[in-house]
C-alpha positions in Angstrom: -0.3 -7.9 11.8 -0.7 -6.1 8.2 2.3 -4.1 7.6 2.7 -1.5 4.9 4.5 2.0 4.2 3.2 5.0 2.3 4.0 8.8 2.3 2.5 11.9 2.4 3.9 15.4 1.1 4.2 18.9 2.1 2.9 22.3 0.6 5.0 25.5 2.0 7.3 25.1 4.5 8.4 22.1 5.7 10.0 20.3 9.0 13.3 18.4 9.5 11.4 15.0 8.7 10.4 16.2 5.3 12.9 14.9 2.7 12.8 14.1 -1.3 11.9 10.2 -1.9 10.1 7.9 -3.8 6.6 9.4 -3.7 3.3 7.3 -3.3 1.6 10.2 -4.6 3.8 10.6 -7.6 4.6 14.5 -6.6 8.3 14.0 -7.0 8.6 18.1 -6.9 7.6 17.8 -3.2 9.3 16.8 0.4 7.6 14.2 2.0 7.4 12.1 5.3 6.9 8.4 5.1 4.3 6.9 7.2 4.2 3.3 8.0 1.1 1.7 9.8 0.2 -1.8 10.9 -3.3 -3.2 11.2 -4.8 -6.0 12.6 -6.7 -8.5 10.2 -9.8 -6.5 10.8 -8.5 -3.6 9.5 -7.8 -1.6 12.9 -4.6 0.6 13.0 -2.9 -0.6 16.4 0.6 0.9 15.0 1.9 4.0 13.2 5.1 5.6 12.9 6.2 8.3 10.5 9.7 8.5 9.2 12.1 10.6 7.4 10.8 11.5 3.6 13.7 9.6 2.2 13.2 6.1 3.8 12.6 3.2 1.8 10.2 0.0 2.6 12.6 -2.6 3.5 14.8 -0.3 6.2 12.1 0.0 8.4 11.3 -3.6 9.1 13.7 -4.3 11.8 12.3 -1.3 13.8 9.0 -1.9 13.5 9.0 -5.6 14.2 11.3 -4.3 17.5 8.6 -1.7 18.7 5.5 -4.2 18.2 7.4 -7.0 20.0 8.8 -4.5 22.5 5.2 -2.7 23.0 3.0 -5.3 23.0 4.8 -7.8 24.4 3.9 -9.9 21.7 4.0 -13.8 21.2 2.7 -16.2 18.2 2.7 -13.2 15.7 3.3 -13.1 11.8 3.6 -9.9 10.0 2.0 -10.1 6.7 3.7 -7.6 4.4 4.4 -6.8 0.7 7.3 -7.3 -1.9 8.8 -3.9 -1.0 10.2 -5.2 2.4 11.7 -8.8 1.0 15.5 -9.3 1.5 17.1 -12.0 3.6 18.3 -9.9 6.2 15.1 -8.8 7.1 13.8 -11.7 7.4 16.5 -12.8 10.1 15.9 -9.6 12.0 12.0 -10.5 12.4 12.4 -14.2 13.3 15.3 -12.7 15.8 12.7 -10.4 17.1 10.7 -13.5 18.1 8.0 -12.7 15.4 7.3 -14.6 12.1 6.5 -13.4 8.5 4.3 -14.1 5.6 5.5 -12.2 2.1 5.0 -12.5 -1.6 8.4 -12.8 -3.2 9.3 -10.5 -5.9 10.1 -11.9 -9.2 14.0 -11.9 -8.4 13.1 -13.6 -5.2 11.2 -16.1 -7.1 13.6 -17.0 -9.6 16.0 -17.6 -6.6 14.0 -19.7 -4.5 12.0 -22.1 -7.2 14.6 -22.3 -10.2 15.6 -25.5 -8.8 12.1 -26.8 -8.8 11.5 -25.3 -12.4 10.9 -28.6 -14.0 8.0 -29.7 -11.4 6.4 -26.2 -11.4 6.6 -26.4 -15.5 4.2 -29.3 -14.9 1.8 -27.4 -12.6 -2.1 -26.5 -13.9 -4.0 -23.4 -13.3 -4.9 -22.8 -10.0 -2.7 -25.6 -8.7 -1.2 -25.3 -5.4 2.5 -26.5 -4.3 4.0 -26.5 -0.8 8.0 -26.7 -0.4 9.9 -26.6 2.3 13.3 -25.0 1.6 15.9 -24.9 4.0 14.1 -23.4 7.4 11.2 -21.8 5.4 8.1 -22.9 3.7 6.9 -21.5 0.5 3.5 -21.5 -1.3 3.5 -21.8 -4.9 0.2 -21.0 -7.0 0.1 -21.1 -10.8 -2.5 -19.1 -12.6 -3.1 -19.1 -16.3 -4.8 -15.7 -16.1 -1.9 -13.9 -14.6 0.4 -15.2 -17.2 -1.6 -13.6 -19.6 -1.5 -10.6 -17.9 1.8 -10.7 -17.1 2.9 -11.5 -20.6 0.7 -8.7 -22.2 2.0 -6.1 -19.9 5.9 -6.9 -20.6 5.0 -7.1 -24.5 3.4 -3.9 -24.5 6.2 -2.6 -22.7 8.7 -4.0 -24.9 7.0 -2.8 -27.8 7.3 1.2 -26.4 11.2 0.3 -26.1 11.7 -0.8 -29.4 9.9 2.0 -30.9 11.7 4.5 -28.7 15.4 2.7 -29.5 14.4 3.2 -33.3 13.6 7.0 -32.6 16.8 7.5 -30.9 18.9 5.6 -33.4 17.4 7.7 -36.3 17.9 10.6 -34.5 21.7 9.9 -34.3 22.0 8.8 -37.9 21.0 12.0 -38.8 23.1 14.0 -36.5 20.1 15.7 -34.8 21.0 18.0 -32.5 19.9 16.5 -29.0 20.9 13.1 -30.1 24.0 13.6 -31.6 26.7 12.5 -29.5 26.2 9.3 -27.1 26.3 11.2 -24.0 22.9 12.7 -24.8 21.7 9.0 -26.0 22.7 7.8 -22.7 20.9 10.6 -21.3 17.8 9.7 -23.3 18.3 6.2 -22.3 18.0 7.1 -18.5 14.4 8.7 -18.9 13.5 5.6 -20.9 14.7 3.4 -18.2 12.8 5.0 -15.5 9.7 5.1 -17.4 9.7 1.3 -18.4 12.1 -0.2 -16.5 13.3 -1.7 -19.4 17.7 -1.4 -19.0 17.9 -5.5 -18.6 15.9 -5.9 -22.1 18.2 -4.1 -24.4 22.2 -3.6 -25.1 24.4 -1.1 -27.0 25.9 -2.9 -29.7 29.6 -2.1 -28.5 31.3 -3.4 -32.2 28.8 -0.6 -33.7 29.8 1.8 -30.9 33.6 1.6 -31.8 32.7 3.0 -35.4 30.7 5.7 -34.1 27.5 4.1 -34.9 24.4 3.2 -33.0 22.7 -0.5 -32.7 20.4 -1.8 -30.2 20.7 -5.5 -29.5 17.1 -7.1 -27.5 18.3 -9.5 -25.0 15.8 -12.1 -25.9 17.4 -14.6 -23.7 16.1 -12.4 -20.4 12.7 -12.0 -21.9 12.7 -15.7 -22.3 13.5 -16.5 -18.8 11.3 -14.0 -17.4 8.9 -15.7 -19.2 9.4 -18.9 -17.2 8.2 -17.6 -13.9 5.1 -15.8 -15.3 2.0 -17.0 -13.4 3.6 -17.9 -10.5 2.7 -16.3 -6.9 5.0 -17.3 -4.3 4.6 -16.8 -0.7 7.5 -17.1 1.6 7.1 -18.0 6.1 9.0 -18.6 8.7 6.0 -20.7 10.3 5.1 -23.9 8.9 1.2 -23.1 10.0 1.2 -20.1 7.6 1.6 -22.2 4.6 -1.6 -24.2 3.6 -4.4 -23.6 1.0 -5.7 -20.3 2.7 -2.3 -18.7 2.8 -3.3 -16.5 -0.3 -6.4 -15.2 1.1 -4.8 -14.3 4.4 -2.0 -12.4 2.4 -4.7 -10.8 0.1 -5.9 -9.4 3.5 -3.0 -7.0 3.2 -5.2 -4.7 0.7 -7.1 -3.4 3.8 -3.8 -1.7 4.9 -3.7 -0.1 1.2 -7.5 0.9 1.5 -6.4 2.4 4.8 -4.0 4.7 3.1 -6.6 5.5 0.1 -9.0 6.5 2.6 -6.8 8.4 4.8 -5.5 10.6 1.7 -9.2 10.8 0.4 -11.4 11.5 3.0 -9.3 12.3 6.0 -7.4 15.2 4.8 -3.6 13.3 5.6 -2.3 15.4 2.3 -1.0 17.6 1.7 0.6 18.8 5.4 0.9 22.4 6.0 2.6 22.2 9.6 6.2 23.2 9.6 7.5 21.2 12.9 8.2 17.5 13.6 5.7 17.1 16.7 2.5 19.2 14.6 3.5 16.7 11.9 3.0 14.0 13.4 0.0 15.0 15.5 -1.7 15.9 12.3 -0.8 12.0 11.1 -1.8 10.6 14.3 -5.3 12.3 14.4 -6.1 11.5 11.0 -5.3 7.6 11.9 -7.3 8.5 15.0 -10.2 9.3 13.0 -9.8 6.0 10.6 -9.7 4.2 13.6 -13.3 5.5 15.1 -14.7 5.2 11.2 -13.6 1.9 11.0 -15.3 1.3 14.7 -18.3 2.5 13.0 -17.9 0.2 10.0 -17.4 -2.9 12.1 -20.3 -2.2 14.6 -22.8 -1.7 12.1 -21.7 -4.8 10.1 -21.5 -6.8 13.1 -25.1 -5.9 14.5 -27.0 -5.2 11.6 -25.6 -6.3 8.8 -24.7 -2.9 7.3 -22.1 -2.5 5.1 -22.6 1.0 4.1 -19.1 3.2 4.0 -18.6 5.6 7.3 -18.5 8.6 5.3 -22.4 7.7 3.7 -23.4 7.1 7.4 -22.0 10.1 8.7 -24.0 11.9 5.6 -26.8 10.5 6.5 -27.0 11.1 10.2 -26.2 15.1 9.5 -29.7 15.2 8.6 -30.5 15.2 12.1 -30.9 18.6 13.6 -31.6 19.9 17.1 -34.5 22.7 16.8 -34.7 24.9 19.5 -37.8 25.8 20.8 -38.7 29.3 22.3 -41.1 31.2 24.4 -40.9 35.1 24.6 -37.3 34.6 23.0 -36.0 32.3 25.6 -35.0 28.8 24.9 -37.4 26.4 27.0 -36.3 22.9 25.7 -34.7 21.3 22.4 -36.4 18.7 20.2 -34.7 16.5 17.5 -35.9 17.0 13.6 -37.8 13.8 12.6 -35.7 10.6 12.6 -35.3 8.6 9.4 -36.0 4.8 9.3 -32.0 4.5 8.1 -31.1 6.7 10.9 -33.3 4.7 13.5 -31.4 1.5 12.3 -28.0 2.8 12.6 -28.2 4.7 16.0 -29.8 1.3 17.5 -26.6 -0.4 16.8 -25.1 2.0 18.8 -27.6 1.5 21.6 -29.1 4.9 21.1 -32.7 6.0 20.9 -33.4 9.6 19.3 -35.5 10.2 22.5 -32.4 9.9 24.7 -30.8 12.6 22.3 -33.2 14.9 23.2 -33.6 14.2 26.8 -29.5 14.4 27.0 -29.5 17.9 25.7 -32.4 19.0 27.8 -31.0 17.9 30.7 -27.8 19.9 29.7 -30.0 22.8 29.0 -31.6 22.4 32.8 -28.2 22.5 34.4 -26.7 25.5 32.3 -30.1 27.4 33.7 
């Protein structure tokens, strides 16, 4: 089962569930609710829960694993989740709820887990895989040269931006600029810099200079070097031995189906923004959107499996909308209905669902006869 959470924000008045929190929509100015969604390996949503808007990822894991176990009486089930849900406490709660997990570790967790194996890992070649047993868990480790280059490029870009900003602050402080003349103001601007770039660990204020009311920054080169040791490593952890094998990474990457469902819910199915004002209607709005997504996913699944059609449901529905029912009248009275000409594409689509265009006409005319 693939598990992830997202948020959706409100316009206008809000409900009790609405709170300010980490916004995946980049709308810090809006109150929101958090949506937890579980799908199967085909992307079908099978469980959803609406949480208050200030709920964090890792606090939902125990509740969701309990609910899945209780609601579906599941056995031999593995929860696949992203890095935001990682903590040893959560791992213990999942196994306590009689489920297993497969999750990608964050950089800080990678450092803790594999640092003792660092010498061996440094010798790994591109795309090489190692499987390690660590106490009662199993680790999948893959090294990627491309990932290493990308990580270092991103970090270097961030550090360059940070250095330029630190130089700017230092220059303004020396010149006693109105908004940068005290350490209190400098700390304010550093807070903004840290929020923007998450770079607090890469520098320190020189305390010896500070005592003399001078400003100087020390770049933490050792921290940067230490981070570089773990560049290029993808590490998955599982409580189940059989889940750690050469296919583990592909299995984990399937989590993108949940992420894609969030994109679809937000871009095509109007899950955001929310205009409702009480808990029931807010939940109803969200669950209706998820139900619509389930139906669209089913359309895709049928088309792909029966006729190898991989077109998006929205495109399919737009195509089918060209079909119309024409009223046939005699002396201003409807005598029967007729379907507009059905294209080859539409016939192919309808065939997947066991529907013939003629049957649509017959069905509507049957209803019309009954109404008469």
